[in-house]
All heavy atoms as TSV, in Angstrom:
chain	resi	resn	atom	element	x	y	z
A	1	MET	N	N	-19.097	-18.882	-45.670
A	1	MET	CA	C	-19.059	-17.974	-44.531
A	1	MET	C	C	-18.451	-16.654	-44.986
A	1	MET	O	O	-17.409	-16.634	-45.601
A	1	MET	CB	C	-18.226	-18.604	-43.429
A	1	MET	CG	C	-18.253	-17.834	-42.166
A	1	MET	SD	S	-17.826	-18.925	-40.811
A	1	MET	CE	C	-16.956	-17.806	-39.797
A	2	PRO	N	N	-19.108	-15.525	-44.643
A	2	PRO	CA	C	-18.609	-14.230	-45.096
A	2	PRO	C	C	-17.296	-13.853	-44.406
A	2	PRO	O	O	-17.056	-14.182	-43.249
A	2	PRO	CB	C	-19.720	-13.260	-44.732
A	2	PRO	CG	C	-20.547	-13.954	-43.739
A	2	PRO	CD	C	-20.345	-15.417	-43.922
A	3	ASP	N	N	-16.488	-13.139	-45.138
A	3	ASP	CA	C	-15.229	-12.636	-44.617
A	3	ASP	C	C	-15.511	-11.496	-43.649
A	3	ASP	O	O	-16.502	-10.775	-43.784
A	3	ASP	CB	C	-14.369	-12.170	-45.785
A	3	ASP	CG	C	-12.946	-11.867	-45.390
A	3	ASP	OD1	O	-12.451	-12.480	-44.420
A	3	ASP	OD2	O	-12.342	-11.019	-46.052
A	4	ILE	N	N	-14.624	-11.292	-42.666
A	4	ILE	CA	C	-14.829	-10.244	-41.672
A	4	ILE	C	C	-14.847	-8.867	-42.317
A	4	ILE	O	O	-15.560	-7.971	-41.864
A	4	ILE	CB	C	-13.773	-10.339	-40.551
A	4	ILE	CG1	C	-14.123	-9.412	-39.375
A	4	ILE	CG2	C	-12.407	-9.972	-41.074
A	4	ILE	CD1	C	-15.266	-9.883	-38.575
A	5	LYS	N	N	-14.112	-8.679	-43.392
A	5	LYS	CA	C	-14.086	-7.382	-44.066
A	5	LYS	C	C	-15.436	-7.056	-44.701
A	5	LYS	O	O	-15.777	-5.885	-44.843
A	5	LYS	CB	C	-12.985	-7.351	-45.122
A	5	LYS	CG	C	-11.611	-7.325	-44.501
A	5	LYS	CD	C	-10.532	-7.219	-45.559
A	5	LYS	CE	C	-9.170	-7.226	-44.869
A	5	LYS	NZ	N	-8.088	-7.090	-45.842
A	6	GLU	N	N	-16.191	-8.056	-45.053
A	6	GLU	CA	C	-17.524	-7.830	-45.602
A	6	GLU	C	C	-18.512	-7.390	-44.519
A	6	GLU	O	O	-19.485	-6.711	-44.802
A	6	GLU	CB	C	-18.039	-9.099	-46.282
A	6	GLU	CG	C	-17.267	-9.496	-47.506
A	6	GLU	CD	C	-17.722	-10.837	-48.060
A	6	GLU	OE1	O	-18.753	-11.361	-47.589
A	6	GLU	OE2	O	-17.041	-11.350	-48.970
A	7	LEU	N	N	-18.259	-7.806	-43.285
A	7	LEU	CA	C	-19.158	-7.483	-42.187
A	7	LEU	C	C	-18.830	-6.171	-41.487
A	7	LEU	O	O	-19.647	-5.660	-40.720
A	7	LEU	CB	C	-19.150	-8.618	-41.162
A	7	LEU	CG	C	-19.698	-9.955	-41.630
A	7	LEU	CD1	C	-19.530	-10.988	-40.549
A	7	LEU	CD2	C	-21.148	-9.832	-42.037
A	8	LEU	N	N	-17.641	-5.622	-41.704
A	8	LEU	CA	C	-17.238	-4.401	-41.003
A	8	LEU	C	C	-18.183	-3.221	-41.212
A	8	LEU	O	O	-18.443	-2.491	-40.253
A	8	LEU	CB	C	-15.816	-4.015	-41.388
A	8	LEU	CG	C	-14.716	-4.799	-40.668
A	8	LEU	CD1	C	-13.353	-4.338	-41.136
A	8	LEU	CD2	C	-14.822	-4.681	-39.178
A	9	PRO	N	N	-18.711	-2.982	-42.397
A	9	PRO	CA	C	-19.648	-1.858	-42.529
A	9	PRO	C	C	-20.893	-1.995	-41.650
A	9	PRO	O	O	-21.531	-1.006	-41.322
A	9	PRO	CB	C	-20.033	-1.882	-44.011
A	9	PRO	CG	C	-18.894	-2.539	-44.680
A	9	PRO	CD	C	-18.387	-3.571	-43.691
A	10	PHE	N	N	-21.240	-3.178	-41.252
A	10	PHE	CA	C	-22.373	-3.404	-40.350
A	10	PHE	C	C	-21.924	-3.399	-38.894
A	10	PHE	O	O	-22.610	-2.859	-38.021
A	10	PHE	CB	C	-23.049	-4.737	-40.680
A	10	PHE	CG	C	-24.139	-5.105	-39.713
A	10	PHE	CD1	C	-25.344	-4.433	-39.719
A	10	PHE	CD2	C	-23.945	-6.114	-38.804
A	10	PHE	CE1	C	-26.342	-4.758	-38.821
A	10	PHE	CE2	C	-24.936	-6.458	-37.899
A	10	PHE	CZ	C	-26.140	-5.770	-37.907
A	11	LEU	N	N	-20.768	-3.987	-38.602
A	11	LEU	CA	C	-20.323	-4.149	-37.226
A	11	LEU	C	C	-19.823	-2.856	-36.590
A	11	LEU	O	O	-20.045	-2.635	-35.399
A	11	LEU	CB	C	-19.218	-5.206	-37.159
A	11	LEU	CG	C	-19.639	-6.632	-37.489
A	11	LEU	CD1	C	-18.443	-7.555	-37.447
A	11	LEU	CD2	C	-20.711	-7.110	-36.532
A	12	ILE	N	N	-19.164	-1.993	-37.342
A	12	ILE	CA	C	-18.624	-0.763	-36.763
A	12	ILE	C	C	-19.742	0.160	-36.260
A	12	ILE	O	O	-19.692	0.595	-35.109
A	12	ILE	CB	C	-17.669	-0.065	-37.750
A	12	ILE	CG1	C	-16.407	-0.905	-37.894
A	12	ILE	CG2	C	-17.326	1.347	-37.273
A	12	ILE	CD1	C	-15.448	-0.419	-38.951
A	13	PRO	N	N	-20.767	0.461	-37.045
A	13	PRO	CA	C	-21.843	1.305	-36.498
A	13	PRO	C	C	-22.585	0.643	-35.340
A	13	PRO	O	O	-23.018	1.322	-34.396
A	13	PRO	CB	C	-22.788	1.513	-37.680
A	13	PRO	CG	C	-21.981	1.219	-38.880
A	13	PRO	CD	C	-20.954	0.227	-38.459
A	14	LEU	N	N	-22.721	-0.668	-35.374
A	14	LEU	CA	C	-23.373	-1.376	-34.277
A	14	LEU	C	C	-22.565	-1.249	-32.990
A	14	LEU	O	O	-23.123	-1.000	-31.917
A	14	LEU	CB	C	-23.543	-2.850	-34.658
A	14	LEU	CG	C	-24.358	-3.703	-33.701
A	14	LEU	CD1	C	-25.790	-3.212	-33.646
A	14	LEU	CD2	C	-24.319	-5.153	-34.137
A	15	ALA	N	N	-21.247	-1.377	-33.085
A	15	ALA	CA	C	-20.386	-1.239	-31.912
A	15	ALA	C	C	-20.417	0.190	-31.374
A	15	ALA	O	O	-20.457	0.405	-30.155
A	15	ALA	CB	C	-18.963	-1.655	-32.252
A	16	VAL	N	N	-20.424	1.169	-32.260
A	16	VAL	CA	C	-20.480	2.571	-31.827
A	16	VAL	C	C	-21.807	2.858	-31.133
A	16	VAL	O	O	-21.840	3.510	-30.073
A	16	VAL	CB	C	-20.268	3.514	-33.039
A	16	VAL	CG1	C	-20.585	4.952	-32.679
A	16	VAL	CG2	C	-18.838	3.388	-33.547
A	17	ALA	N	N	-22.905	2.360	-31.672
A	17	ALA	CA	C	-24.213	2.558	-31.046
A	17	ALA	C	C	-24.276	1.888	-29.683
A	17	ALA	O	O	-24.832	2.444	-28.718
A	17	ALA	CB	C	-25.316	2.032	-31.952
A	18	GLU	N	N	-23.709	0.703	-29.575
A	18	GLU	CA	C	-23.719	-0.021	-28.301
A	18	GLU	C	C	-22.926	0.722	-27.236
A	18	GLU	O	O	-23.380	0.873	-26.099
A	18	GLU	CB	C	-23.121	-1.415	-28.527
A	18	GLU	CG	C	-23.138	-2.279	-27.312
A	18	GLU	CD	C	-22.619	-3.667	-27.624
A	18	GLU	OE1	O	-22.807	-4.157	-28.750
A	18	GLU	OE2	O	-22.004	-4.258	-26.725
A	19	ILE	N	N	-21.758	1.225	-27.589
A	19	ILE	CA	C	-20.915	1.948	-26.629
A	19	ILE	C	C	-21.577	3.283	-26.241
A	19	ILE	O	O	-21.548	3.677	-25.072
A	19	ILE	CB	C	-19.509	2.147	-27.206
A	19	ILE	CG1	C	-18.800	0.792	-27.281
A	19	ILE	CG2	C	-18.697	3.128	-26.368
A	19	ILE	CD1	C	-17.505	0.795	-28.046
A	20	ALA	N	N	-22.191	3.961	-27.194
A	20	ALA	CA	C	-22.880	5.216	-26.886
A	20	ALA	C	C	-24.057	4.978	-25.951
A	20	ALA	O	O	-24.264	5.742	-24.990
A	20	ALA	CB	C	-23.344	5.881	-28.178
A	21	LEU	N	N	-24.837	3.941	-26.203
A	21	LEU	CA	C	-25.975	3.628	-25.333
A	21	LEU	C	C	-25.502	3.243	-23.941
A	21	LEU	O	O	-26.085	3.677	-22.942
A	21	LEU	CB	C	-26.810	2.495	-25.938
A	21	LEU	CG	C	-28.062	2.083	-25.170
A	21	LEU	CD1	C	-29.030	3.259	-25.088
A	21	LEU	CD2	C	-28.729	0.905	-25.853
A	22	LEU	N	N	-24.427	2.481	-23.845
A	22	LEU	CA	C	-23.861	2.112	-22.540
A	22	LEU	C	C	-23.382	3.355	-21.790
A	22	LEU	O	O	-23.666	3.519	-20.613
A	22	LEU	CB	C	-22.706	1.133	-22.735
A	22	LEU	CG	C	-21.946	0.743	-21.478
A	22	LEU	CD1	C	-22.836	-0.068	-20.551
A	22	LEU	CD2	C	-20.701	-0.028	-21.818
A	23	GLY	N	N	-22.695	4.244	-22.479
A	23	GLY	CA	C	-22.199	5.470	-21.837
A	23	GLY	C	C	-23.325	6.354	-21.331
A	23	GLY	O	O	-23.281	6.852	-20.206
A	24	TYR	N	N	-24.347	6.554	-22.155
A	24	TYR	CA	C	-25.477	7.383	-21.739
A	24	TYR	C	C	-26.223	6.752	-20.567
A	24	TYR	O	O	-26.627	7.448	-19.631
A	24	TYR	CB	C	-26.438	7.633	-22.909
A	24	TYR	CG	C	-27.625	8.449	-22.493
A	24	TYR	CD1	C	-27.476	9.808	-22.226
A	24	TYR	CD2	C	-28.870	7.881	-22.323
A	24	TYR	CE1	C	-28.548	10.572	-21.807
A	24	TYR	CE2	C	-29.948	8.635	-21.908
A	24	TYR	CZ	C	-29.783	9.977	-21.658
A	24	TYR	OH	O	-30.857	10.724	-21.227
A	25	THR	N	N	-26.381	5.454	-20.605
A	25	THR	CA	C	-27.093	4.774	-19.512
A	25	THR	C	C	-26.315	4.895	-18.203
A	25	THR	O	O	-26.909	5.189	-17.165
A	25	THR	CB	C	-27.318	3.289	-19.858
A	25	THR	OG1	O	-27.999	3.215	-21.104
A	25	THR	CG2	C	-28.147	2.605	-18.808
A	26	LEU	N	N	-25.015	4.673	-18.243
A	26	LEU	CA	C	-24.210	4.817	-17.023
A	26	LEU	C	C	-24.247	6.255	-16.511
A	26	LEU	O	O	-24.334	6.488	-15.307
A	26	LEU	CB	C	-22.780	4.361	-17.275
A	26	LEU	CG	C	-22.590	2.847	-17.395
A	26	LEU	CD1	C	-21.162	2.527	-17.782
A	26	LEU	CD2	C	-22.979	2.148	-16.116
A	27	TYR	N	N	-24.175	7.224	-17.411
A	27	TYR	CA	C	-24.268	8.628	-17.016
A	27	TYR	C	C	-25.609	8.894	-16.320
A	27	TYR	O	O	-25.662	9.543	-15.278
A	27	TYR	CB	C	-24.121	9.534	-18.253
A	27	TYR	CG	C	-24.454	10.973	-17.980
A	27	TYR	CD1	C	-23.547	11.790	-17.317
A	27	TYR	CD2	C	-25.681	11.511	-18.359
A	27	TYR	CE1	C	-23.850	13.111	-17.048
A	27	TYR	CE2	C	-25.995	12.825	-18.096
A	27	TYR	CZ	C	-25.076	13.623	-17.452
A	27	TYR	OH	O	-25.385	14.929	-17.176
A	28	HIS	N	N	-26.684	8.369	-16.881
A	28	HIS	CA	C	-28.013	8.584	-16.304
A	28	HIS	C	C	-28.120	7.927	-14.930
A	28	HIS	O	O	-28.678	8.518	-14.001
A	28	HIS	CB	C	-29.091	8.031	-17.236
A	28	HIS	CG	C	-30.465	8.492	-16.881
A	28	HIS	ND1	N	-31.230	7.833	-15.949
A	28	HIS	CD2	C	-31.196	9.541	-17.315
A	28	HIS	CE1	C	-32.380	8.463	-15.837
A	28	HIS	NE2	N	-32.386	9.501	-16.661
A	29	ILE	N	N	-27.590	6.732	-14.790
A	29	ILE	CA	C	-27.640	6.041	-13.497
A	29	ILE	C	C	-26.859	6.806	-12.439
A	29	ILE	O	O	-27.311	6.968	-11.309
A	29	ILE	CB	C	-27.095	4.594	-13.627
A	29	ILE	CG1	C	-28.052	3.759	-14.451
A	29	ILE	CG2	C	-26.878	3.970	-12.257
A	29	ILE	CD1	C	-27.505	2.393	-14.809
A	30	LEU	N	N	-25.679	7.284	-12.796
A	30	LEU	CA	C	-24.816	7.952	-11.823
A	30	LEU	C	C	-25.290	9.355	-11.462
A	30	LEU	O	O	-24.903	9.882	-10.418
A	30	LEU	CB	C	-23.378	7.998	-12.342
A	30	LEU	CG	C	-22.725	6.630	-12.483
A	30	LEU	CD1	C	-21.366	6.756	-13.147
A	30	LEU	CD2	C	-22.603	5.933	-11.139
A	31	THR	N	N	-26.124	9.993	-12.278
A	31	THR	CA	C	-26.573	11.350	-11.969
A	31	THR	C	C	-27.961	11.401	-11.345
A	31	THR	O	O	-28.389	12.490	-10.959
A	31	THR	CB	C	-26.566	12.212	-13.250
A	31	THR	OG1	O	-27.391	11.605	-14.233
A	31	THR	CG2	C	-25.160	12.406	-13.782
A	32	HIS	N	N	-28.644	10.282	-11.228
A	32	HIS	CA	C	-29.974	10.269	-10.609
A	32	HIS	C	C	-29.919	9.454	-9.316
A	32	HIS	O	O	-29.193	8.471	-9.224
A	32	HIS	CB	C	-31.011	9.688	-11.570
A	32	HIS	CG	C	-31.294	10.610	-12.705
A	32	HIS	ND1	N	-30.466	10.716	-13.780
A	32	HIS	CD2	C	-32.309	11.475	-12.912
A	32	HIS	CE1	C	-30.954	11.615	-14.613
A	32	HIS	NE2	N	-32.078	12.098	-14.108
A	33	LYS	N	N	-30.735	9.854	-8.361
A	33	LYS	CA	C	-30.708	9.205	-7.058
A	33	LYS	C	C	-31.853	8.234	-6.839
A	33	LYS	O	O	-31.769	7.359	-5.992
A	33	LYS	CB	C	-30.737	10.264	-5.952
A	33	LYS	CG	C	-29.514	11.142	-5.954
A	33	LYS	CD	C	-29.583	12.168	-4.852
A	33	LYS	CE	C	-28.500	13.183	-5.018
A	33	LYS	NZ	N	-27.421	13.044	-4.115
A	34	THR	N	N	-32.947	8.365	-7.579
A	34	THR	CA	C	-34.095	7.492	-7.361
A	34	THR	C	C	-34.371	6.651	-8.600
A	34	THR	O	O	-34.139	7.087	-9.730
A	34	THR	CB	C	-35.354	8.320	-7.026
A	34	THR	OG1	O	-35.623	9.221	-8.100
A	34	THR	CG2	C	-35.168	9.102	-5.737
A	35	TYR	N	N	-34.877	5.455	-8.353
A	35	TYR	CA	C	-35.171	4.496	-9.414
A	35	TYR	C	C	-36.516	3.858	-9.111
A	35	TYR	O	O	-36.918	3.767	-7.954
A	35	TYR	CB	C	-34.084	3.416	-9.481
A	35	TYR	CG	C	-32.708	4.006	-9.537
A	35	TYR	CD1	C	-31.937	4.145	-8.390
A	35	TYR	CD2	C	-32.175	4.468	-10.718
A	35	TYR	CE1	C	-30.683	4.717	-8.438
A	35	TYR	CE2	C	-30.923	5.046	-10.778
A	35	TYR	CZ	C	-30.188	5.163	-9.631
A	35	TYR	OH	O	-28.952	5.742	-9.679
A	36	LYS	N	N	-37.221	3.415	-10.139
A	36	LYS	CA	C	-38.499	2.729	-9.926
A	36	LYS	C	C	-38.280	1.440	-9.141
A	36	LYS	O	O	-38.989	1.145	-8.196
A	36	LYS	CB	C	-39.145	2.365	-11.260
A	36	LYS	CG	C	-39.918	3.447	-11.908
A	36	LYS	CD	C	-40.708	2.839	-13.066
A	36	LYS	CE	C	-40.658	3.728	-14.253
A	36	LYS	NZ	N	-41.320	3.166	-15.416
A	37	ARG	N	N	-37.333	0.653	-9.607
A	37	ARG	CA	C	-37.029	-0.632	-8.973
A	37	ARG	C	C	-35.526	-0.735	-8.793
A	37	ARG	O	O	-34.761	-0.319	-9.633
A	37	ARG	CB	C	-37.492	-1.782	-9.862
A	37	ARG	CG	C	-38.966	-1.809	-10.072
A	37	ARG	CD	C	-39.322	-2.882	-11.093
A	37	ARG	NE	N	-40.726	-2.883	-11.377
A	37	ARG	CZ	C	-41.289	-2.157	-12.340
A	37	ARG	NH1	N	-40.574	-1.379	-13.091
A	37	ARG	NH2	N	-42.588	-2.216	-12.529
A	38	GLY	N	N	-35.108	-1.334	-7.701
A	38	GLY	CA	C	-33.689	-1.606	-7.493
A	38	GLY	C	C	-32.913	-0.396	-6.998
A	38	GLY	O	O	-33.454	0.651	-6.691
A	39	SER	N	N	-31.597	-0.595	-6.955
A	39	SER	CA	C	-30.705	0.451	-6.462
A	39	SER	C	C	-29.668	0.778	-7.536
A	39	SER	O	O	-29.608	0.141	-8.582
A	39	SER	CB	C	-29.994	-0.046	-5.201
A	39	SER	OG	O	-29.161	-1.144	-5.534
A	40	ARG	N	N	-28.852	1.759	-7.230
A	40	ARG	CA	C	-27.822	2.187	-8.175
A	40	ARG	C	C	-26.849	1.041	-8.486
A	40	ARG	O	O	-26.514	0.793	-9.641
A	40	ARG	CB	C	-27.072	3.382	-7.601
A	40	ARG	CG	C	-25.998	3.900	-8.529
A	40	ARG	CD	C	-25.320	5.107	-7.980
A	40	ARG	NE	N	-26.258	6.226	-8.093
A	40	ARG	CZ	C	-26.084	7.409	-7.544
A	40	ARG	NH1	N	-25.012	7.652	-6.837
A	40	ARG	NH2	N	-26.969	8.355	-7.687
A	41	GLY	N	N	-26.410	0.339	-7.474
A	41	GLY	CA	C	-25.476	-0.772	-7.673
A	41	GLY	C	C	-26.055	-1.889	-8.524
A	41	GLY	O	O	-25.378	-2.449	-9.393
A	42	LEU	N	N	-27.316	-2.192	-8.304
A	42	LEU	CA	C	-27.992	-3.216	-9.097
A	42	LEU	C	C	-28.042	-2.822	-10.561
A	42	LEU	O	O	-27.713	-3.626	-11.446
A	42	LEU	CB	C	-29.414	-3.448	-8.575
A	42	LEU	CG	C	-30.293	-4.322	-9.467
A	42	LEU	CD1	C	-29.889	-5.774	-9.345
A	42	LEU	CD2	C	-31.743	-4.120	-9.136
A	43	TRP	N	N	-28.428	-1.592	-10.840
A	43	TRP	CA	C	-28.568	-1.165	-12.234
A	43	TRP	C	C	-27.217	-1.040	-12.929
A	43	TRP	O	O	-27.106	-1.336	-14.115
A	43	TRP	CB	C	-29.366	0.122	-12.333
A	43	TRP	CG	C	-30.819	-0.157	-12.130
A	43	TRP	CD1	C	-31.602	0.265	-11.111
A	43	TRP	CD2	C	-31.645	-0.986	-12.956
A	43	TRP	NE1	N	-32.872	-0.239	-11.258
A	43	TRP	CE2	C	-32.922	-1.015	-12.385
A	43	TRP	CE3	C	-31.438	-1.700	-14.122
A	43	TRP	CZ2	C	-33.975	-1.715	-12.934
A	43	TRP	CZ3	C	-32.481	-2.411	-14.681
A	43	TRP	CH2	C	-33.740	-2.417	-14.092
A	44	ILE	N	N	-26.191	-0.633	-12.205
A	44	ILE	CA	C	-24.852	-0.608	-12.818
A	44	ILE	C	C	-24.436	-2.020	-13.191
A	44	ILE	O	O	-23.910	-2.252	-14.294
A	44	ILE	CB	C	-23.834	0.065	-11.872
A	44	ILE	CG1	C	-24.112	1.566	-11.800
A	44	ILE	CG2	C	-22.404	-0.182	-12.354
A	44	ILE	CD1	C	-23.257	2.297	-10.800
A	45	ALA	N	N	-24.667	-2.981	-12.319
A	45	ALA	CA	C	-24.319	-4.375	-12.623
A	45	ALA	C	C	-25.126	-4.899	-13.806
A	45	ALA	O	O	-24.570	-5.547	-14.701
A	45	ALA	CB	C	-24.560	-5.252	-11.388
A	46	VAL	N	N	-26.421	-4.630	-13.843
A	46	VAL	CA	C	-27.262	-5.096	-14.950
A	46	VAL	C	C	-26.797	-4.492	-16.265
A	46	VAL	O	O	-26.693	-5.187	-17.280
A	46	VAL	CB	C	-28.753	-4.751	-14.693
A	46	VAL	CG1	C	-29.581	-4.927	-15.946
A	46	VAL	CG2	C	-29.307	-5.601	-13.563
A	47	VAL	N	N	-26.483	-3.221	-16.267
A	47	VAL	CA	C	-26.088	-2.535	-17.494
A	47	VAL	C	C	-24.725	-3.013	-17.973
A	47	VAL	O	O	-24.529	-3.249	-19.173
A	47	VAL	CB	C	-26.111	-1.007	-17.289
A	47	VAL	CG1	C	-25.427	-0.281	-18.422
A	47	VAL	CG2	C	-27.544	-0.540	-17.155
A	48	VAL	N	N	-23.767	-3.175	-17.075
A	48	VAL	CA	C	-22.417	-3.578	-17.479
A	48	VAL	C	C	-22.377	-5.050	-17.881
A	48	VAL	O	O	-21.775	-5.400	-18.900
A	48	VAL	CB	C	-21.403	-3.265	-16.370
A	48	VAL	CG1	C	-20.045	-3.859	-16.674
A	48	VAL	CG2	C	-21.279	-1.761	-16.189
A	49	ILE	N	N	-23.030	-5.913	-17.120
A	49	ILE	CA	C	-23.015	-7.346	-17.435
A	49	ILE	C	C	-23.854	-7.628	-18.675
A	49	ILE	O	O	-23.466	-8.402	-19.531
A	49	ILE	CB	C	-23.492	-8.181	-16.232
A	49	ILE	CG1	C	-22.462	-8.079	-15.114
A	49	ILE	CG2	C	-23.715	-9.630	-16.629
A	49	ILE	CD1	C	-22.893	-8.669	-13.809
A	50	GLY	N	N	-25.010	-6.989	-18.790
A	50	GLY	CA	C	-25.865	-7.183	-19.951
A	50	GLY	C	C	-25.617	-6.107	-20.990
A	50	GLY	O	O	-26.558	-5.546	-21.537
A	51	MET	N	N	-24.365	-5.832	-21.275
A	51	MET	CA	C	-23.966	-4.684	-22.085
A	51	MET	C	C	-24.533	-4.678	-23.494
A	51	MET	O	O	-24.773	-3.634	-24.068
A	51	MET	CB	C	-22.447	-4.624	-22.167
A	51	MET	CG	C	-21.922	-3.382	-22.812
A	51	MET	SD	S	-20.147	-3.333	-22.744
A	51	MET	CE	C	-19.735	-3.894	-24.361
A	52	GLN	N	N	-24.789	-5.774	-24.090
A	52	GLN	CA	C	-25.170	-5.819	-25.494
A	52	GLN	C	C	-26.625	-5.445	-25.681
A	52	GLN	O	O	-27.467	-6.272	-26.013
A	52	GLN	CB	C	-24.877	-7.193	-26.081
A	52	GLN	CG	C	-23.404	-7.490	-26.044
A	52	GLN	CD	C	-23.092	-8.856	-26.577
A	52	GLN	OE1	O	-23.981	-9.652	-26.826
A	52	GLN	NE2	N	-21.836	-9.147	-26.736
A	53	PHE	N	N	-26.917	-4.186	-25.496
A	53	PHE	CA	C	-28.230	-3.566	-25.687
A	53	PHE	C	C	-29.274	-4.000	-24.656
A	53	PHE	O	O	-30.162	-3.238	-24.349
A	53	PHE	CB	C	-28.790	-3.788	-27.091
A	53	PHE	CG	C	-28.056	-3.043	-28.160
A	53	PHE	CD1	C	-27.360	-3.727	-29.123
A	53	PHE	CD2	C	-28.072	-1.676	-28.190
A	53	PHE	CE1	C	-26.684	-3.051	-30.111
A	53	PHE	CE2	C	-27.402	-0.978	-29.167
A	53	PHE	CZ	C	-26.705	-1.670	-30.142
A	54	VAL	N	N	-29.193	-5.200	-24.124
A	54	VAL	CA	C	-30.239	-5.690	-23.232
A	54	VAL	C	C	-30.225	-4.953	-21.890
A	54	VAL	O	O	-31.274	-4.531	-21.405
A	54	VAL	CB	C	-30.095	-7.220	-23.014
A	54	VAL	CG1	C	-31.098	-7.720	-22.019
A	54	VAL	CG2	C	-30.230	-7.936	-24.335
A	55	GLY	N	N	-29.054	-4.787	-21.292
A	55	GLY	CA	C	-28.946	-4.118	-19.997
A	55	GLY	C	C	-29.434	-2.684	-20.032
A	55	GLY	O	O	-30.281	-2.283	-19.222
A	56	PRO	N	N	-28.925	-1.858	-20.957
A	56	PRO	CA	C	-29.418	-0.483	-21.027
A	56	PRO	C	C	-30.907	-0.379	-21.332
A	56	PRO	O	O	-31.613	0.463	-20.767
A	56	PRO	CB	C	-28.589	0.138	-22.150
A	56	PRO	CG	C	-27.317	-0.640	-22.140
A	56	PRO	CD	C	-27.729	-2.040	-21.781
A	57	ILE	N	N	-31.414	-1.220	-22.195
A	57	ILE	CA	C	-32.840	-1.183	-22.520
A	57	ILE	C	C	-33.669	-1.577	-21.300
A	57	ILE	O	O	-34.708	-0.974	-21.018
A	57	ILE	CB	C	-33.141	-2.069	-23.739
A	57	ILE	CG1	C	-32.535	-1.417	-24.985
A	57	ILE	CG2	C	-34.637	-2.269	-23.915
A	57	ILE	CD1	C	-32.577	-2.272	-26.222
A	58	LEU	N	N	-33.229	-2.583	-20.551
A	58	LEU	CA	C	-33.931	-2.958	-19.312
A	58	LEU	C	C	-33.968	-1.801	-18.329
A	58	LEU	O	O	-34.991	-1.559	-17.682
A	58	LEU	CB	C	-33.264	-4.170	-18.663
A	58	LEU	CG	C	-33.607	-5.526	-19.227
A	58	LEU	CD1	C	-32.780	-6.596	-18.523
A	58	LEU	CD2	C	-35.071	-5.823	-19.082
A	59	TYR	N	N	-32.854	-1.086	-18.208
A	59	TYR	CA	C	-32.834	0.053	-17.284
A	59	TYR	C	C	-33.857	1.110	-17.696
A	59	TYR	O	O	-34.624	1.600	-16.872
A	59	TYR	CB	C	-31.443	0.680	-17.219
A	59	TYR	CG	C	-31.451	1.986	-16.467
A	59	TYR	CD1	C	-31.624	1.992	-15.085
A	59	TYR	CD2	C	-31.341	3.195	-17.110
A	59	TYR	CE1	C	-31.674	3.180	-14.380
A	59	TYR	CE2	C	-31.391	4.389	-16.423
A	59	TYR	CZ	C	-31.551	4.372	-15.052
A	59	TYR	OH	O	-31.611	5.539	-14.357
A	60	PHE	N	N	-33.874	1.465	-18.974
A	60	PHE	CA	C	-34.784	2.515	-19.399
A	60	PHE	C	C	-36.246	2.070	-19.355
A	60	PHE	O	O	-37.132	2.895	-19.190
A	60	PHE	CB	C	-34.404	3.029	-20.788
A	60	PHE	CG	C	-33.195	3.919	-20.747
A	60	PHE	CD1	C	-32.024	3.542	-21.376
A	60	PHE	CD2	C	-33.217	5.112	-20.053
A	60	PHE	CE1	C	-30.908	4.343	-21.328
A	60	PHE	CE2	C	-32.101	5.932	-19.997
A	60	PHE	CZ	C	-30.936	5.549	-20.643
A	61	LEU	N	N	-36.502	0.781	-19.467
A	61	LEU	CA	C	-37.895	0.302	-19.373
A	61	LEU	C	C	-38.343	0.098	-17.931
A	61	LEU	O	O	-39.483	0.392	-17.580
A	61	LEU	CB	C	-38.047	-1.000	-20.147
A	61	LEU	CG	C	-37.978	-0.903	-21.669
A	61	LEU	CD1	C	-38.063	-2.292	-22.272
A	61	LEU	CD2	C	-39.074	-0.024	-22.207
A	62	LEU	N	N	-37.462	-0.456	-17.096
A	62	LEU	CA	C	-37.884	-0.866	-15.756
A	62	LEU	C	C	-37.333	-0.022	-14.613
A	62	LEU	O	O	-37.942	0.067	-13.562
A	62	LEU	CB	C	-37.467	-2.323	-15.509
A	62	LEU	CG	C	-38.033	-3.351	-16.472
A	62	LEU	CD1	C	-37.456	-4.716	-16.159
A	62	LEU	CD2	C	-39.538	-3.375	-16.410
A	63	GLY	N	N	-36.173	0.576	-14.773
A	63	GLY	CA	C	-35.519	1.215	-13.639
A	63	GLY	C	C	-35.580	2.720	-13.591
A	63	GLY	O	O	-35.488	3.311	-12.522
A	64	ARG	N	N	-35.701	3.354	-14.724
A	64	ARG	CA	C	-35.630	4.822	-14.758
A	64	ARG	C	C	-36.871	5.424	-14.139
A	64	ARG	O	O	-37.994	5.082	-14.474
A	64	ARG	CB	C	-35.492	5.275	-16.206
A	64	ARG	CG	C	-35.264	6.763	-16.311
A	64	ARG	CD	C	-34.903	7.101	-17.712
A	64	ARG	NE	N	-36.111	7.630	-18.366
A	64	ARG	CZ	C	-36.118	8.172	-19.545
A	64	ARG	NH1	N	-35.013	8.194	-20.256
A	64	ARG	NH2	N	-37.202	8.654	-20.051
A	65	GLU	N	N	-36.656	6.341	-13.207
A	65	GLU	CA	C	-37.746	7.054	-12.550
A	65	GLU	C	C	-38.310	8.101	-13.495
A	65	GLU	O	O	-37.560	8.843	-14.118
A	65	GLU	CB	C	-37.238	7.732	-11.274
A	65	GLU	CG	C	-38.292	8.416	-10.470
A	65	GLU	CD	C	-39.220	7.468	-9.760
A	65	GLU	OE1	O	-38.812	6.344	-9.444
A	65	GLU	OE2	O	-40.376	7.857	-9.491
A	66	ASP	N	N	-39.620	8.164	-13.620
A	66	ASP	CA	C	-40.250	9.153	-14.493
A	66	ASP	C	C	-40.106	10.543	-13.875
A	66	ASP	O	O	-40.255	10.734	-12.681
A	66	ASP	CB	C	-41.729	8.845	-14.697
A	66	ASP	CG	C	-41.913	7.544	-15.443
A	66	ASP	OD1	O	-41.052	7.214	-16.280
A	66	ASP	OD2	O	-42.925	6.853	-15.184
A	67	SER	N	N	-39.823	11.502	-14.725
A	67	SER	CA	C	-39.645	12.889	-14.234
A	67	SER	C	C	-40.954	13.539	-13.923
A	67	SER	O	O	-41.932	13.385	-14.531
A	67	SER	CB	C	-38.915	13.713	-15.292
A	67	SER	OG	O	-37.647	13.158	-15.505
């Protein structure tokens, strides 16, 4: 089993990307009023609970209203 220090060069950028995607998604949800499906509360819950890339990706695929 690999030591945690061996995995850090992979885990740190992954964690930074995950947090950045979560932040941008929450910003987008809070600054827009209309969504294709669901409501603001639903998408915030989906994004926060499904934080590990799945929630934000679902929002951008299914919930974001096209400009």
